[in-house]
C-alpha positions as CSV (number, residue, x, y, z in Angstrom):
1,M,2.1,-55.0,135.1
2,E,1.9,-51.8,137.1
3,I,-0.8,-49.1,137.1
4,L,-0.1,-45.8,138.9
5,G,3.1,-47.2,140.2
6,L,1.4,-50.2,141.9
7,S,1.0,-53.8,140.9
8,L,-2.4,-55.0,139.8
9,A,-2.7,-57.1,143.0
10,L,-2.0,-54.0,145.2
11,L,-4.5,-51.9,143.2
12,V,-7.3,-54.4,143.7
13,L,-6.3,-54.8,147.4
14,F,-6.6,-51.1,148.1
15,V,-9.9,-50.6,146.3
16,S,-11.5,-53.7,148.0
17,F,-10.0,-52.8,151.3
18,G,-11.4,-49.2,151.0
19,F,-14.8,-50.6,150.2
20,M,-14.8,-52.8,153.3
21,V,-13.6,-50.0,155.6
22,G,-16.2,-47.7,154.0
23,V,-19.0,-50.1,154.9
24,L,-17.8,-50.2,158.5
25,F,-17.2,-46.5,158.6
26,G,-20.7,-45.6,157.4
27,F,-22.3,-48.2,159.6
28,F,-20.5,-47.7,162.9
29,G,-19.2,-44.1,162.6
30,M,-15.6,-44.9,163.1
31,G,-12.8,-44.0,160.8
32,G,-10.9,-47.3,160.5
33,S,-7.5,-45.7,161.3
34,F,-6.7,-48.8,163.4
35,L,-7.2,-50.8,160.1
36,I,-5.6,-48.6,157.5
37,T,-2.4,-47.6,159.3
38,P,-1.2,-51.0,160.5
39,T,-2.0,-52.5,157.0
40,L,0.1,-49.8,155.3
41,L,2.9,-50.4,157.8
42,L,2.8,-54.1,157.0
43,L,3.2,-53.2,153.3
44,D,6.4,-51.4,154.3
45,Y,5.2,-47.8,154.0
46,P,7.0,-45.3,156.3
47,A,5.1,-44.6,159.6
48,S,4.5,-41.0,158.7
49,V,3.0,-41.9,155.3
50,A,0.9,-44.6,156.8
51,I,-0.5,-42.2,159.4
52,G,-0.9,-39.3,157.0
53,S,-2.6,-41.4,154.3
54,G,-4.9,-42.9,157.0
55,L,-6.0,-39.5,158.1
56,A,-6.6,-38.3,154.5
57,F,-8.7,-41.4,153.9
58,Y,-10.6,-40.8,157.1
59,F,-11.4,-37.2,156.0
60,G,-12.5,-38.3,152.5
61,T,-14.7,-41.1,153.8
62,S,-16.2,-38.7,156.5
63,V,-17.5,-36.4,153.9
64,I,-19.2,-39.3,152.0
65,A,-20.7,-40.8,155.1
66,V,-21.9,-37.5,156.6
67,L,-23.7,-36.6,153.4
68,K,-25.5,-40.0,153.5
69,H,-26.4,-39.6,157.2
70,Y,-27.6,-36.1,156.4
71,D,-29.9,-37.5,153.7
72,V,-31.7,-39.6,156.3
73,G,-31.7,-37.0,159.1
74,Q,-29.2,-38.7,161.4
75,V,-26.8,-35.8,162.2
76,D,-27.2,-33.5,165.1
77,Y,-25.1,-30.5,163.9
78,K,-25.3,-28.4,167.1
79,L,-24.1,-31.4,169.2
80,G,-21.4,-32.2,166.7
81,A,-20.1,-28.6,166.7
82,I,-19.9,-28.5,170.5
83,L,-18.2,-31.9,170.5
84,F,-15.6,-30.7,168.0
85,V,-14.6,-27.8,170.2
86,V,-14.2,-29.9,173.4
87,L,-12.6,-32.8,171.4
88,S,-9.9,-30.4,170.2
89,I,-9.1,-29.3,173.7
90,G,-9.0,-32.9,174.9
91,I,-6.7,-34.0,172.1
92,E,-4.3,-31.1,172.9
93,L,-4.2,-32.2,176.6
94,G,-3.7,-35.9,175.5
95,S,-0.8,-35.0,173.3
96,R,0.9,-33.1,176.1
97,L,0.3,-36.1,178.4
98,V,2.1,-38.3,175.8
99,F,5.1,-36.0,175.8
100,G,5.2,-36.3,179.6
101,L,5.0,-40.1,179.4
102,E,7.8,-40.1,176.8
103,A,10.0,-38.2,179.2
104,L,9.4,-41.0,181.7
105,G,10.1,-43.7,179.0
106,I,6.7,-45.4,179.4
107,A,4.7,-43.8,176.6
108,N,4.5,-46.9,174.4
109,L,3.6,-49.2,177.3
110,V,0.8,-46.9,178.5
111,T,-0.7,-46.3,175.1
112,G,-0.6,-50.0,174.1
113,I,-2.4,-51.0,177.3
114,A,-4.9,-48.2,177.0
115,Y,-5.7,-49.2,173.4
116,V,-6.3,-52.9,174.4
117,V,-8.3,-52.1,177.5
118,L,-10.5,-49.5,175.7
119,L,-11.3,-51.8,172.8
120,A,-12.1,-54.8,174.9
121,G,-14.1,-52.7,177.4
122,I,-16.2,-51.0,174.8
123,G,-16.8,-54.4,173.0
124,A,-17.8,-56.1,176.2
125,L,-20.2,-53.1,177.0
126,F,-21.9,-53.4,173.7
127,L,-22.2,-57.2,173.9
128,R,-23.7,-56.8,177.4
129,R,-26.2,-54.3,176.1
130,A,-27.2,-56.7,173.3
131,A,-27.7,-59.5,175.9
132,N,-29.9,-57.2,178.0
133,L,-32.0,-56.2,175.0
134,D,-32.6,-59.9,174.3
135,D,-33.6,-60.5,177.9
136,E,-36.0,-57.6,177.8
137,E,-37.6,-58.6,174.5
138,G,-41.1,-59.8,175.0
139,A,-41.5,-58.2,178.3
140,E,-41.9,-54.7,176.7
141,D,-43.3,-55.6,173.3
142,D,-46.1,-53.0,173.6
143,D,-43.7,-50.2,174.6
144,E,-42.7,-48.3,171.5
145,D,-41.5,-45.2,173.3
146,A,-38.4,-43.4,171.7
147,D,-36.6,-43.8,175.0
148,D,-36.2,-47.5,174.2
149,E,-33.5,-46.4,171.7
150,I,-31.5,-44.8,174.4
151,P,-29.6,-47.1,177.0
152,A,-30.6,-46.8,180.6
153,V,-27.4,-45.1,181.6
154,G,-28.0,-42.4,179.0
155,Q,-31.6,-41.8,180.3
156,K,-30.3,-41.6,183.8
157,I,-27.6,-39.0,183.0
158,Q,-30.2,-37.0,181.0
159,S,-32.5,-36.9,184.1
160,Y,-29.9,-34.7,185.9
161,T,-30.8,-31.2,184.6
162,V,-27.7,-29.2,185.2
163,P,-27.9,-25.9,183.2
164,P,-27.2,-24.9,180.6
165,M,-29.2,-27.6,178.8
166,I,-28.9,-28.3,175.1
167,S,-31.8,-29.6,173.0
168,L,-30.9,-32.6,170.9
169,T,-32.2,-33.0,167.3
170,S,-33.1,-36.6,168.1
171,G,-35.3,-35.5,171.0
172,G,-34.6,-34.9,174.7
173,R,-32.0,-32.5,176.3
174,A,-28.5,-32.9,177.6
175,S,-26.4,-30.8,179.9
176,L,-23.6,-28.8,178.3
177,W,-21.4,-30.1,181.2
178,T,-22.2,-33.7,180.2
179,I,-21.4,-33.0,176.6
180,S,-18.2,-31.2,177.5
181,G,-17.1,-34.0,179.9
182,A,-17.8,-36.8,177.4
183,G,-16.2,-35.0,174.5
184,G,-13.2,-33.8,176.5
185,S,-12.6,-37.3,177.8
186,V,-12.8,-38.8,174.3
187,G,-10.4,-36.1,173.0
188,L,-8.0,-36.8,175.8
189,V,-7.9,-40.5,175.0
190,S,-7.6,-39.8,171.3
191,G,-4.6,-37.6,171.9
192,L,-3.1,-40.2,174.2
193,I,-3.3,-43.2,171.8
194,G,-3.1,-41.3,168.5
195,V,-6.3,-42.2,166.7
196,G,-9.3,-40.4,165.4
197,G,-11.3,-41.9,168.2
198,G,-14.5,-42.9,166.4
199,F,-14.6,-46.2,168.2
200,I,-14.9,-44.3,171.5
201,R,-16.7,-41.2,170.3
202,M,-19.7,-43.0,169.0
203,P,-20.2,-45.1,172.2
204,A,-19.8,-41.9,174.3
205,I,-22.5,-40.1,172.4
206,Y,-24.8,-43.1,172.7
207,Y,-24.2,-44.0,176.3
208,L,-23.3,-40.8,178.0
209,I,-25.0,-38.0,176.1
210,G,-28.0,-40.3,175.4
211,T,-29.0,-40.3,171.7
212,P,-30.5,-43.1,169.5
213,L,-27.7,-45.3,168.0
214,T,-28.3,-44.1,164.4
215,A,-28.0,-40.4,165.6
216,A,-24.9,-41.3,167.6
217,V,-23.2,-42.7,164.4
218,G,-24.1,-39.7,162.2
219,T,-23.1,-37.1,164.8
220,S,-19.8,-39.0,165.6
221,L,-18.9,-38.8,161.9
222,F,-19.7,-35.1,161.7
223,A,-17.7,-34.3,164.9
224,G,-14.7,-36.2,163.5
225,L,-14.8,-34.5,160.1
226,F,-13.0,-31.4,161.2
227,S,-10.2,-33.3,163.1
228,G,-9.7,-35.4,160.0
229,A,-9.3,-32.3,157.9
230,F,-6.8,-30.7,160.2
231,G,-4.7,-33.9,160.4
232,T,-4.7,-34.3,156.7
233,F,-3.6,-30.7,156.2
234,T,-0.8,-31.1,158.8
235,Y,0.6,-34.3,157.3
236,G,0.0,-33.2,153.7
237,M,2.2,-30.1,154.2
238,S,5.1,-32.3,155.1
239,G,4.5,-34.6,152.1
240,S,3.4,-37.5,154.2
241,V,0.2,-38.4,152.2
242,D,0.4,-40.9,149.4
243,L,-2.3,-39.6,147.1
244,T,-2.3,-42.7,144.9
245,V,-3.1,-45.0,147.8
246,V,-5.6,-42.6,149.3
247,S,-7.4,-42.2,145.9
248,L,-7.7,-46.0,145.5
249,L,-9.0,-46.4,149.0
250,L,-11.5,-43.7,148.5
251,V,-12.8,-45.2,145.2
252,G,-13.8,-48.3,147.1
253,S,-15.1,-46.5,150.2
254,A,-17.3,-44.1,148.1
255,L,-19.7,-46.9,147.5
256,G,-19.0,-48.8,150.8
257,A,-19.6,-45.7,153.1
258,R,-23.0,-45.0,151.5
259,I,-24.0,-48.6,151.8
260,G,-22.9,-48.7,155.4
261,S,-24.7,-45.5,156.2
262,A,-27.9,-46.7,154.5
263,A,-27.6,-50.0,156.4
264,T,-28.2,-48.3,159.7
265,T,-31.8,-47.8,158.8
266,M,-32.2,-51.3,157.5
267,V,-30.5,-53.5,160.1
268,D,-32.0,-54.0,163.6
269,E,-30.4,-52.1,166.4
270,D,-29.7,-55.4,168.2
271,D,-27.6,-56.5,165.2
272,V,-25.7,-53.2,165.1
273,I,-24.8,-53.5,168.8
274,V,-23.7,-57.2,168.4
275,Y,-21.5,-56.5,165.3
276,F,-19.8,-53.5,166.9
277,G,-19.1,-55.4,170.1
278,I,-17.6,-58.4,168.3
279,M,-15.4,-56.1,166.2
280,M,-14.1,-54.3,169.2
281,V,-13.2,-57.5,171.1
282,L,-11.4,-59.0,168.0
283,A,-9.6,-55.7,167.4
284,S,-8.5,-55.7,171.0
285,A,-7.1,-59.2,170.6
286,G,-5.3,-58.2,167.4
287,I,-3.7,-55.1,169.0
288,A,-2.8,-57.1,172.1
289,L,-0.9,-59.6,169.8
290,S,0.8,-56.7,168.1
291,E,2.0,-55.3,171.5
292,L,3.2,-58.8,172.5
293,A,5.0,-59.1,169.2
294,N,6.8,-55.8,169.8
295,W,7.8,-57.0,173.3
296,L,9.1,-60.4,172.1
297,G,10.6,-58.9,169.0
298,T,9.0,-61.4,166.6
299,G,7.4,-60.5,163.2
300,A,5.1,-63.6,163.1
301,L,2.8,-62.4,165.8
302,D,2.7,-59.0,164.3
303,L,1.5,-60.5,161.0
304,V,-1.2,-62.6,162.9
305,S,-2.4,-59.4,164.6
306,V,-2.9,-57.5,161.3
307,L,-4.6,-60.6,159.7
308,L,-6.9,-60.8,162.8
309,L,-7.8,-57.1,162.5
310,V,-8.4,-57.1,158.7
311,G,-10.0,-60.6,158.7
312,S,-12.5,-59.8,161.5
313,S,-13.3,-56.5,159.8
314,F,-14.0,-58.2,156.4
315,F,-16.2,-60.7,158.3
316,V,-18.3,-58.0,160.0
317,A,-18.6,-56.0,156.8
318,S,-19.7,-59.1,155.0
319,M,-22.4,-59.7,157.7
320,I,-23.6,-56.2,157.3
321,L,-23.9,-56.5,153.5
322,Y,-25.7,-59.9,153.9
323,K,-28.2,-58.2,156.3
324,V,-28.8,-55.4,153.8
325,V,-29.4,-57.8,150.9
326,Q,-31.7,-59.9,153.1
327,S,-33.6,-56.8,154.2
328,A,-33.9,-55.6,150.6
329,G,-35.2,-59.0,149.5
330,A,-37.8,-59.0,152.3
331,D,-39.0,-55.6,151.3
332,D,-39.3,-56.7,147.7
333,A,-41.3,-59.7,148.7
334,D,-43.6,-57.6,150.9
335,D,-44.2,-55.1,148.0
336,A,-45.0,-58.0,145.7
337,G,-47.4,-59.5,148.2
338,A,-49.1,-56.1,148.8
339,Q,-50.0,-55.7,145.1
340,P,-53.7,-56.3,144.4
341,A,-54.5,-59.6,142.7
342,T,-55.7,-59.3,139.1
343,D,-59.4,-59.6,138.4
344,G,-60.3,-63.2,137.8
345,G,-63.9,-63.0,136.8
346,D,-65.9,-60.1,138.1
């Protein structure tokens, strides 16, 4: 039986997959392009359709997630607007670099290595940050200063007051030069490896510009919203967006993105950092296997790489949902315990 030209199994797969990616997108502020595109390629969709549909899904989910982060005050619009400008410049420079590497015949090798190193490096950085937070726990139990939400490197960079300085919605100030350098570098890498860049944009805002993690997620989503819109328009004009697939993915992600966005206020920052680090390391391993499969010319490793990417993502999304349910249950128990006891005999 087919619905909308797809089998029932594919229909259920796209909706559930959209939900899972939506949870991750809302929670971490990354678009999931490294999940959607390889999965569509595995299902024998043309490369242009896989990329175009992935960008269209990214744009639709961005709108949903940004609205939720707006509801809880986690979007710095001024910072996001500045980042969008410098990101665009960086992406243009990155694309020109790719053309130069193609002329030398080493574009695929360089982008593949860059992808693996970036994912593994960012994952290791976040896991190290989580380990440091555990070591510091107990030594600073009485210190509730907002600076605790900002990593030491971010605080150090903010201490250099090179004008012009920009006031951040989350508190503190950052130099326009720092913002431009961080955003431009992220855009350059995005243009080089051909992704939206959420998995490097969010850490850059968190570590280099120096915002709390929840604000980094919301602002990263906002900054990526415009690039997603532009990419969707570009591919849509050439007919490379499968509206059926995108619609089904968005049906699932509409709920998933709002749950993921809300989860950032319910899950401890330590857990957020650990989950993101694990996901980046596993994604790095999956993409490394994919590059190895291309080099060896075997489809078996390519399948394993996609299963590793999708499987690890489902696992992390499940852990986030478990923490949300656990937190909601604890809140209900606290509310029940706080209610006054009924009069017994006064």
